[in-house]
C-alpha positions as CSV (number, residue, x, y, z in Angstrom):
1,M,194.9,-168.8,-101.6
2,P,195.1,-165.2,-102.8
3,D,198.2,-163.2,-102.5
4,P,198.2,-161.1,-99.2
5,G,199.1,-158.0,-101.3
6,T,196.0,-158.4,-103.4
7,I,193.8,-158.8,-100.3
8,C,195.4,-155.6,-98.9
9,V,194.7,-153.7,-102.1
10,V,191.1,-154.9,-102.3
11,A,190.4,-154.1,-98.6
12,S,192.0,-150.7,-99.0
13,F,189.8,-150.0,-102.0
14,A,186.6,-151.1,-100.1
15,L,187.5,-148.9,-97.1
16,F,188.1,-146.0,-99.5
17,E,184.7,-146.4,-101.1
18,M,183.0,-146.6,-97.8
19,A,184.8,-143.4,-96.6
20,V,183.8,-141.6,-99.8
21,G,180.2,-142.7,-99.3
22,V,180.1,-141.4,-95.7
23,I,181.6,-138.1,-96.8
24,I,179.1,-137.6,-99.6
25,S,176.2,-138.5,-97.3
26,F,177.5,-136.0,-94.8
27,L,177.8,-133.2,-97.4
28,V,174.4,-133.9,-98.8
29,R,172.8,-133.8,-95.4
30,Q,174.6,-130.6,-94.5
31,S,173.5,-129.0,-97.8
32,D,169.9,-130.0,-97.2
33,E,169.9,-128.5,-93.7
34,Q,171.3,-125.2,-95.0
35,R,168.7,-125.1,-97.8
36,L,165.9,-125.8,-95.3
37,G,167.2,-123.2,-92.9
38,Q,167.3,-120.6,-95.7
39,E,163.8,-121.5,-96.8
40,R,162.5,-121.0,-93.2
41,E,164.3,-117.7,-93.0
42,D,162.8,-116.6,-96.3
43,E,159.3,-117.6,-95.2
44,A,159.7,-115.6,-92.0
45,K,160.9,-112.6,-94.0
46,L,158.0,-113.0,-96.4
47,S,155.4,-113.2,-93.6
48,D,156.8,-110.1,-92.0
49,A,156.8,-108.3,-95.4
50,I,153.2,-109.2,-96.1
51,K,152.2,-107.9,-92.7
52,Q,153.7,-104.6,-93.6
53,L,151.3,-104.1,-96.5
54,D,148.5,-101.7,-95.8
55,E,145.3,-103.6,-94.9
56,R,141.8,-102.0,-94.7
57,C,138.2,-102.9,-95.1
58,Y,136.6,-102.3,-98.5
59,G,134.2,-99.4,-98.3
60,D,136.6,-97.4,-96.2
61,E,137.0,-93.9,-97.7
62,R,140.7,-94.6,-98.2
63,C,140.0,-97.4,-100.7
64,S,140.3,-96.9,-104.4
65,A,137.4,-96.7,-106.8
66,A,138.2,-100.2,-108.2
67,D,135.3,-102.6,-107.7
68,E,137.0,-105.9,-108.3
69,C,140.2,-107.8,-107.4
70,S,142.3,-108.3,-110.5
71,I,143.8,-111.5,-109.2
72,C,140.6,-113.5,-108.6
73,L,138.3,-111.2,-110.6
74,G,135.8,-111.2,-107.8
75,R,133.9,-108.1,-106.9
76,Y,134.7,-106.4,-103.6
77,E,132.0,-106.7,-101.0
78,A,131.4,-104.4,-98.1
79,D,133.9,-105.1,-95.3
80,D,136.2,-107.3,-97.5
81,K,139.7,-107.1,-96.3
82,V,141.9,-105.5,-99.0
83,R,145.6,-104.7,-99.1
84,R,146.8,-101.6,-100.8
85,L,150.3,-101.9,-102.3
86,K,152.8,-99.0,-102.6
87,C,151.9,-98.6,-106.2
88,G,148.2,-97.9,-105.2
89,H,146.7,-101.1,-106.5
90,E,144.4,-103.0,-104.2
91,Y,143.6,-106.7,-103.9
92,H,141.7,-109.0,-101.6
93,S,144.1,-109.6,-98.7
94,E,144.0,-113.4,-99.2
95,C,144.6,-113.0,-103.0
96,I,147.7,-110.8,-102.7
97,E,149.0,-112.9,-99.8
98,Q,148.7,-116.1,-101.9
99,W,150.3,-114.3,-104.9
100,A,153.2,-113.1,-102.7
101,R,153.8,-116.6,-101.2
102,C,153.8,-118.1,-104.7
103,K,156.2,-115.5,-106.1
104,G,158.4,-115.1,-102.9
105,L,160.4,-112.1,-101.8
106,D,160.7,-111.0,-105.5
107,A,156.9,-110.7,-105.9
108,A,155.7,-107.7,-107.9
109,C,152.3,-106.1,-108.4
110,P,150.2,-108.2,-110.8
111,L,149.2,-105.1,-112.7
112,C,152.2,-102.8,-112.9
113,T,155.0,-105.2,-111.8
114,R,156.3,-102.8,-109.2
115,P,158.1,-104.8,-106.5
116,L,155.9,-105.5,-103.5
117,F,158.8,-105.5,-101.1
118,P,162.1,-103.6,-100.8
119,P,165.0,-105.3,-102.6
120,R,167.0,-107.8,-100.6
121,T,170.3,-106.7,-99.5
122,C,173.3,-108.9,-99.4
123,A,175.7,-108.8,-96.5
124,P,178.9,-107.0,-97.4
125,P,181.8,-109.2,-98.2
126,I,184.2,-110.0,-95.4
127,V,187.5,-108.5,-96.1
128,S,190.5,-109.8,-94.2
129,S,192.9,-107.3,-92.7
130,Q,195.7,-109.7,-93.5
131,S,196.9,-109.9,-97.1
132,A,196.9,-113.3,-98.7
133,P,200.3,-114.9,-99.0
134,A,201.9,-114.5,-102.4
135,I,202.2,-117.6,-104.5
136,T,205.3,-117.8,-106.6
137,M,205.9,-120.3,-109.3
138,L,209.4,-121.9,-109.5
């Protein structure tokens, strides 16, 4: 019969391993949920940003003289929906939307590389009004 101390050590080690496994599973799940939440938020921001791009029908007097989309290389047809970027370049609406979704919020004009959307701003760091306790080494 094994020594009771050995059984206690083995049981403690097994419980420790199980606890570590549960903690790791929890942390992985939490990280995945945060990542998915951020992806959903970025997708919503991207959709809103795309809607802000100027859209018009080709043939409108406000359209440029270009006669083809430089993304798909297809010729513009009368009444095609085109989006005009801030840089002045125009593309089929579907083409530039797909381009932007592929590139994300950092998308740039395919021709001149000017950003399609305003730069993202980060939240200012949170500064505590209380100073951190001093750490002294003895």
